[in-house]
C-alpha positions as CSV (number, residue, x, y, z in Angstrom):
1,M,0.0,0.0,0.0
2,K,1.0,3.6,-0.6
3,L,2.2,5.8,2.2
4,R,-0.8,8.1,1.5
5,T,-3.1,5.2,2.2
6,W,-1.5,4.5,5.5
7,K,-1.8,8.1,6.5
8,Y,-5.5,7.9,5.7
9,F,-5.8,4.8,7.9
10,F,-4.1,6.5,10.9
11,K,-6.1,9.7,10.4
12,N,-9.3,7.7,10.2
13,A,-8.4,5.8,13.4
14,S,-7.5,8.9,15.3
15,I,-10.7,10.7,14.3
16,S,-12.7,7.6,15.4
17,I,-10.9,7.6,18.8
18,L,-11.6,11.4,19.3
19,N,-15.3,11.0,18.3
20,N,-15.7,8.1,20.8
21,R,-13.1,9.4,23.3
22,L,-15.2,8.6,26.4
23,I,-15.5,5.0,25.5
24,H,-11.9,4.8,24.6
25,L,-10.7,6.5,27.8
26,I,-12.7,4.1,29.9
27,S,-11.3,1.2,28.0
28,M,-7.7,2.4,28.1
29,G,-8.0,3.1,31.8
30,T,-9.2,-0.4,32.5
31,I,-6.4,-1.9,30.3
32,T,-3.9,0.3,32.0
33,I,-4.9,-1.0,35.4
34,S,-4.8,-4.6,34.2
35,M,-1.3,-4.1,32.7
36,L,-0.2,-2.3,35.9
37,L,-1.3,-5.4,38.0
38,F,0.6,-7.7,35.6
39,G,3.7,-5.5,35.7
40,S,3.6,-5.4,39.6
41,F,3.6,-9.3,39.6
42,L,6.6,-9.3,37.2
43,L,8.4,-6.7,39.4
44,L,8.0,-8.7,42.6
45,Y,8.9,-12.0,40.9
46,V,12.1,-10.6,39.3
47,N,13.2,-9.2,42.7
48,L,12.5,-12.4,44.6
49,N,14.3,-14.4,41.9
50,N,17.3,-12.1,42.0
51,W,17.4,-12.3,45.8
52,I,17.4,-16.1,45.8
53,A,20.1,-16.1,43.1
54,D,22.3,-13.9,45.3
55,W,21.8,-16.2,48.2
56,G,23.0,-19.1,46.2
57,E,26.4,-17.5,45.7
58,S,27.3,-17.8,49.4
59,L,26.3,-19.6,52.6
60,S,25.3,-17.5,55.6
61,I,25.1,-19.1,59.0
62,S,23.5,-17.4,62.1
63,V,24.6,-19.0,65.4
64,Y,22.1,-17.9,68.0
65,I,23.4,-18.0,71.6
66,E,21.6,-18.5,74.9
67,D,20.8,-15.5,77.0
68,G,23.1,-14.9,80.0
69,I,26.1,-17.0,78.9
70,D,29.5,-16.0,80.4
71,A,32.4,-14.5,78.5
72,D,34.4,-17.7,78.3
73,T,31.6,-19.6,76.7
74,K,31.1,-16.9,74.1
75,K,34.8,-16.8,73.5
76,N,34.9,-20.6,72.9
77,I,32.0,-20.3,70.4
78,R,33.9,-17.6,68.6
79,S,37.1,-19.6,68.4
80,V,35.2,-22.6,66.9
81,L,33.6,-20.5,64.3
82,V,36.9,-18.9,63.3
83,E,38.5,-22.3,62.8
84,L,35.8,-23.5,60.4
85,E,37.2,-24.2,57.0
86,G,36.3,-21.5,54.4
87,A,34.4,-19.5,57.1
88,E,34.6,-15.7,57.5
89,L,33.3,-14.4,60.8
90,K,31.3,-11.3,60.1
91,G,30.9,-10.4,63.8
92,F,28.6,-10.6,66.7
93,I,25.1,-9.1,66.8
94,S,23.9,-8.3,70.3
95,K,20.3,-8.5,71.4
96,E,20.1,-4.7,71.3
97,K,21.6,-4.5,67.8
98,A,19.3,-7.3,66.5
99,L,16.3,-5.3,67.7
100,E,17.6,-2.1,66.1
101,N,18.1,-3.9,62.8
102,L,14.5,-5.2,63.0
103,R,13.2,-1.7,63.6
104,N,15.2,-0.4,60.6
105,G,13.8,-3.2,58.4
106,L,10.2,-2.4,59.5
107,G,10.7,1.3,58.6
108,D,7.5,3.2,59.2
109,H,6.0,0.3,61.1
110,S,8.8,0.1,63.7
111,G,6.5,1.7,66.3
112,L,4.9,-1.7,66.8
113,L,8.1,-2.8,68.7
114,Y,8.3,0.1,71.1
115,G,5.6,-1.3,73.4
116,M,7.6,-4.5,74.2
117,K,9.0,-4.6,77.7
118,N,11.5,-7.3,77.0
119,N,13.7,-7.9,74.0
120,P,12.9,-11.4,72.7
121,L,15.6,-11.5,70.1
122,P,18.8,-13.5,70.9
123,G,22.4,-12.4,70.2
124,S,24.1,-14.2,67.3
125,F,27.4,-14.7,65.5
126,E,27.2,-14.2,61.7
127,V,29.4,-16.4,59.5
128,V,29.7,-16.4,55.7
129,F,31.1,-19.1,53.4
130,Q,32.0,-17.9,49.9
131,D,31.9,-19.9,46.7
132,V,29.8,-22.6,48.2
133,K,29.0,-24.2,44.9
134,D,32.7,-25.0,44.3
135,S,33.3,-26.5,47.7
136,L,32.3,-29.6,49.6
137,I,30.7,-27.6,52.5
138,D,27.7,-29.4,54.0
139,P,25.6,-26.8,56.0
140,R,23.6,-29.6,57.7
141,D,26.8,-31.1,59.2
142,I,28.0,-27.7,60.3
143,K,24.6,-26.9,61.9
144,K,24.5,-30.2,63.8
145,S,28.1,-29.8,65.2
146,L,27.6,-26.2,66.2
147,E,24.3,-26.8,68.0
148,Q,26.2,-29.3,70.3
149,L,28.4,-26.5,71.7
150,D,27.6,-25.1,75.1
151,G,25.8,-21.8,75.0
152,V,24.5,-22.3,71.4
153,N,20.7,-22.2,71.3
154,E,20.0,-22.6,67.5
155,V,21.8,-22.5,64.2
156,Q,20.1,-21.3,61.0
157,Y,21.7,-21.3,57.5
158,S,20.6,-19.5,54.4
159,E,19.9,-22.6,52.3
160,Q,17.0,-23.4,54.7
161,W,15.4,-20.1,53.7
162,I,16.3,-20.6,50.0
163,E,14.4,-23.9,49.9
164,R,11.4,-22.3,51.6
165,F,11.4,-19.3,49.4
166,E,11.9,-21.3,46.2
167,G,8.7,-23.2,47.0
168,I,6.9,-19.9,47.6
169,L,8.4,-18.4,44.4
170,Y,7.1,-21.4,42.4
171,V,3.6,-21.0,43.7
172,F,3.8,-17.3,43.1
173,K,5.0,-18.0,39.5
174,V,2.0,-20.3,38.9
175,V,-0.4,-17.9,40.4
176,G,1.1,-15.1,38.4
177,F,0.7,-17.0,35.1
178,I,-2.9,-17.7,35.9
179,I,-3.7,-14.1,36.9
180,G,-1.7,-12.9,33.9
181,G,-3.7,-15.1,31.6
182,L,-7.0,-13.9,33.0
183,L,-5.9,-10.3,32.7
184,C,-5.0,-10.9,29.0
185,V,-8.4,-12.4,28.4
186,A,-10.1,-9.4,30.1
187,I,-8.0,-7.0,28.0
188,L,-9.1,-8.8,24.8
189,F,-12.7,-8.7,25.9
190,I,-12.5,-4.9,26.7
191,T,-10.7,-4.0,23.5
192,S,-12.9,-6.0,21.2
193,N,-16.1,-4.6,22.8
194,T,-14.8,-1.1,22.6
195,I,-13.9,-1.5,18.9
196,K,-17.3,-3.2,18.3
197,L,-19.1,-0.1,19.7
198,T,-17.1,2.2,17.4
199,I,-17.9,-0.1,14.4
200,Y,-21.6,0.0,15.2
201,S,-21.5,3.8,15.5
202,R,-20.1,3.9,11.9
203,R,-22.2,1.2,10.5
204,E,-23.8,3.4,7.8
205,E,-20.4,4.7,6.8
206,I,-19.1,1.1,6.4
207,E,-22.1,0.2,4.2
208,I,-21.4,3.2,1.9
209,Y,-17.7,2.1,1.6
210,K,-18.9,-1.3,0.5
211,L,-21.3,0.2,-2.0
212,V,-18.6,2.3,-3.7
213,G,-16.3,-0.8,-3.9
214,A,-14.0,-0.5,-0.9
215,T,-12.2,-3.8,-0.1
216,D,-12.8,-5.5,3.3
217,W,-9.3,-4.8,4.5
218,F,-9.5,-1.1,3.5
219,I,-12.4,-0.9,6.0
220,K,-10.9,-3.1,8.6
221,I,-7.4,-1.7,9.0
222,P,-8.4,1.6,10.7
223,F,-10.2,-0.4,13.4
224,L,-7.2,-2.6,13.9
225,I,-5.1,0.5,14.3
226,E,-7.6,1.8,16.9
227,G,-7.1,-1.4,18.9
228,A,-3.3,-1.1,18.5
229,I,-3.3,2.5,19.7
230,Q,-5.4,1.6,22.7
231,G,-3.0,-1.1,23.6
232,I,0.2,0.7,23.2
233,L,-1.0,3.9,25.0
234,S,-2.3,1.7,27.9
235,G,1.0,-0.2,28.0
236,V,3.1,3.0,28.1
237,A,0.8,4.5,30.8
238,A,1.0,1.3,32.9
239,F,4.8,1.3,32.6
240,V,5.1,5.0,33.6
241,I,2.8,4.6,36.6
242,L,4.7,1.5,37.7
243,L,8.0,3.4,37.4
244,I,6.7,6.4,39.4
245,V,5.2,4.3,42.1
246,F,8.4,2.3,42.4
247,S,10.5,5.4,42.6
248,I,8.4,6.9,45.4
249,F,7.5,3.8,47.4
250,S,10.4,1.5,46.8
251,L,11.3,-0.6,49.9
252,K,14.3,0.1,51.9
253,N,17.2,-2.4,51.9
254,I,16.2,-5.4,54.0
255,S,18.5,-8.0,55.6
256,L,17.2,-11.0,57.5
257,F,18.9,-13.9,59.3
258,G,22.4,-12.9,58.0
259,L,21.3,-13.2,54.4
260,P,22.5,-10.8,51.7
261,V,20.7,-7.4,51.6
262,L,17.5,-7.3,49.5
263,V,17.8,-4.4,47.1
264,M,14.7,-3.7,45.1
265,R,15.4,-3.2,41.4
266,F,13.1,-2.1,38.7
267,L,12.2,-4.2,35.8
268,P,14.9,-4.8,33.2
269,K,14.5,-3.2,29.8
270,E,13.5,-6.5,28.2
271,L,10.5,-6.9,30.5
272,A,9.5,-3.2,30.2
273,V,9.5,-3.6,26.4
274,F,7.6,-6.9,26.8
275,I,4.8,-5.2,28.8
276,I,4.3,-2.5,26.1
277,L,4.5,-4.9,23.2
278,L,2.1,-7.3,24.9
279,S,-0.4,-4.5,25.5
280,L,0.0,-3.5,21.8
281,A,-0.5,-7.1,20.6
282,L,-3.6,-7.6,22.8
283,G,-5.1,-4.3,21.5
284,F,-4.5,-5.4,17.9
285,I,-5.9,-8.9,18.5
286,G,-9.0,-7.4,20.3
287,G,-9.6,-5.2,17.3
288,L,-9.2,-8.3,15.0
289,I,-11.8,-10.2,17.1
290,A,-14.3,-7.3,16.9
291,I,-14.2,-6.7,13.2
292,G,-14.3,-10.5,12.5
293,R,-17.5,-10.9,14.5
294,F,-19.1,-7.8,13.1
295,F,-18.4,-8.6,9.5
296,R,-19.4,-12.2,9.9
297,F,-22.7,-11.4,11.7
298,Q,-23.6,-8.6,9.3
299,N,-22.6,-10.7,6.2
300,L,-20.5,-7.9,4.9
301,E,-17.6,-10.1,3.8
């Protein structure tokens, strides 16, 4: 087709959107919310997945000690930890420091802790083993041997939390796919019905086009462009809103149980482009469904 023809198509689609702007605004608003929800799921999944990947690079062990142990017992525990092969003793976290870290992690909700009369958190030694994948370190054996020491109350290692979070992440992934699929179906329904309404509003115009010899695709293409415009504008709007909300309300760095700090990162460029292209594709397909149904039911083909 000639460039002039495509200019006509886009002009026709733009005029149709302006003439039915209320319907299109409601439709684009709904699609934007749907894509925003989908983008939020992706954002959370990517950050959880990155966090688990960071955990896998090293092994962190927290050795929680009993309250009220004497200095010699604490010194003995420290010496055993220092002698562990491949271990790096990061230091000792007192009960007071543990409570302070928890308050910092809770941020604005830290006021919930100020009503406590007693500090329930134990002191702990934090130990890190680097390059765990290339070594023969067995965290279960280390845990078992350390828990036999006098003054040691409990030992926790990062792989325990990795296993638990991997299970949660898998469930989250499945739920995300289901919700994402439902959102895509909803977007197709919304787009197709919006385009259908604009088609019906221009029914007489379409019949005139057919009478003067216009081809089916000459009539259909502007409506497909309408759906695509709806989709891409909604996708861009969802991405911008997600970026703004992330920038304003992004979580503070969080560190739990001696694990690496959780740093919230925004979506990589590939996923950002994917959201916009997916929205564009759904808008286009929604338009295709609408014109297919209309032309088939009206016997205009």
